[in-house]
VEXLUMKOL-586936 format. One line per 5 residues: number of its first residue (from 1); their letters; for each residue y, z, x of N, C-alpha, C. Coordinates in steps of 0.02 Angstrom, whole numbers. Layout:
// residues N
NUM	a	Y,Z,X,Y,Z,X,Y,Z,X | ...
This chain:
// residues 71
1	xxxxx	145,-3553,645,118,-3619,643,75,-3629,580 | 39,-3578,560,-3,-3584,500,40,-3595,438 | 93,-3556,432,137,-3563,374,169,-3632,371 | 189,-3658,429,219,-3724,431,169,-3778,412 | 107,-3769,434,54,-3817,417,40,-3818,342
6	xxxxx	38,-3759,312,27,-3755,240,85,-3787,202 | 146,-3772,223,205,-3801,190,204,-3877,196 | 187,-3903,255,184,-3975,265,130,-4006,221 | 73,-3973,215,17,-3999,175,37,-4003,101 | 83,-3961,80,105,-3962,10,157,-4017,-2
11	xxxxx	192,-4038,50,246,-4087,43,222,-4158,57 | 184,-4166,111,162,-4233,132,113,-4262,81 | 125,-4324,62,82,-4356,11,46,-4417,40 | -17,-4424,21,-56,-4484,36,-96,-4501,-26 | -103,-4565,-39,-141,-4588,-97,-118,-4555,-162
16	xxxxx	-54,-4541,-166,-25,-4515,-228,-30,-4440,-238 | -57,-4403,-190,-60,-4330,-198,-48,-4296,-131 | -29,-4233,-135,-15,-4194,-74,-78,-4190,-31 | -69,-4193,36,-128,-4191,79,-164,-4124,73 | -129,-4073,51,-160,-4007,42,-211,-4007,-15
21	xxxxx	-211,-4058,-56,-260,-4063,-110,-325,-4095,-86 | -324,-4125,-27,-385,-4155,1,-429,-4101,31 | -493,-4104,16,-539,-4052,38,-541,-4046,114 | -538,-4101,150,-541,-4098,224,-483,-4058,252 | -424,-4067,223,-365,-4030,246,-371,-3957,228
26	xxxxx	-396,-3943,168,-407,-3873,147,-454,-3837,194 | -507,-3871,215,-555,-3841,262,-522,-3827,329 | -482,-3874,353,-447,-3863,417,-398,-3805,413 | -362,-3800,358,-314,-3745,349,-350,-3678,343 | -407,-3677,308,-446,-3615,302,-473,-3594,370
31	xxxxx	-496,-3642,410,-521,-3626,477,-464,-3599,520 | -406,-3629,515,-348,-3605,554,-330,-3534,533 | -329,-3520,468,-312,-3453,443,-363,-3402,467 | -426,-3421,469,-478,-3376,492,-469,-3359,566 | -453,-3409,606,-442,-3398,678,-380,-3355,691
36	xxxxx	-328,-3367,653,-267,-3327,660,-281,-3253,645 | -316,-3241,590,-332,-3172,570,-378,-3139,621 | -428,-3176,646,-474,-3148,695,-437,-3130,760 | -393,-3174,782,-354,-3160,843,-309,-3099,833 | -278,-3094,774,-235,-3036,760,-275,-2971,761
41	xxxxx	-333,-2971,729,-374,-2911,728,-399,-2892,797 | -418,-2941,837,-441,-2926,905,-384,-2899,948 | -324,-2927,939,-267,-2902,976,-251,-2830,957 | -254,-2815,892,-243,-2746,870,-297,-2699,898 | -359,-2723,899,-414,-2682,925,-404,-2668,999
46	xxxxx	-383,-2718,1037,-371,-2708,1108,-314,-2660,1119 | -260,-2665,1080,-203,-2620,1087,-223,-2548,1071 | -262,-2540,1018,-285,-2473,1000,-331,-2443,1054 | -375,-2485,1081,-419,-2461,1135,-379,-2441,1196 | -328,-2480,1212,-285,-2464,1269,-248,-2398,1257
51	xxxxx	-222,-2390,1197,-185,-2329,1180,-228,-2266,1184 | -292,-2273,1167,-337,-2215,1169,-370,-2205,1237 | -353,-2249,1285,-380,-2242,1352,-450,-2268,1361 | -472,-2309,1314,-539,-2338,1320,-543,-2381,1384 | -600,-2376,1417,-607,-2408,1482,-624,-2482,1477
56	xxxxx	-660,-2503,1427,-686,-2572,1425,-648,-2615,1375 | -582,-2620,1383,-544,-2660,1336,-542,-2734,1355 | -567,-2751,1413,-564,-2821,1435,-600,-2867,1386 | -652,-2844,1353,-688,-2886,1306,-643,-2908,1248 | -608,-2860,1218,-562,-2876,1164,-505,-2921,1188
61	xxxxx	-480,-2907,1248,-426,-2947,1276,-446,-3019,1283 | -505,-3031,1313,-527,-3099,1325,-545,-3135,1260 | -578,-3102,1214,-593,-3134,1150,-529,-3153,1113 | -481,-3108,1114,-417,-3122,1082,-383,-3181,1116 | -383,-3182,1182,-353,-3237,1220,-386,-3303,1203
66	xxxxx	-453,-3304,1202,-488,-3366,1188,-475,-3392,1118 | -473,-3347,1070,-457,-3368,1001,-386,-3395,996 | -339,-3361,1027,-269,-3384,1023,-261,-3450,1059 | -298,-3460,1113,-294,-3522,1151,-318,-3581,1109 | -368,-3570,1066,-396,-3624,1025,-354,-3639,964
71	x	-304,-3598,950,-260,-3611,893,-215,-3667,911
């Protein structure tokens, strides 16, 4: 979804320029990229904790779920 949003921002034009050149859109895309990366890292952390037999992986699972849900 992030890649499609970036591609669309480069193609769609308003007021004579691509919407990706507007600061508001750049901020939204940066926020989306940050959330995607955070969710990915939390998911990897939860998987690693599960693989090593860590007992309290529910925290990583729920944080990852909440971040992915907000995407």
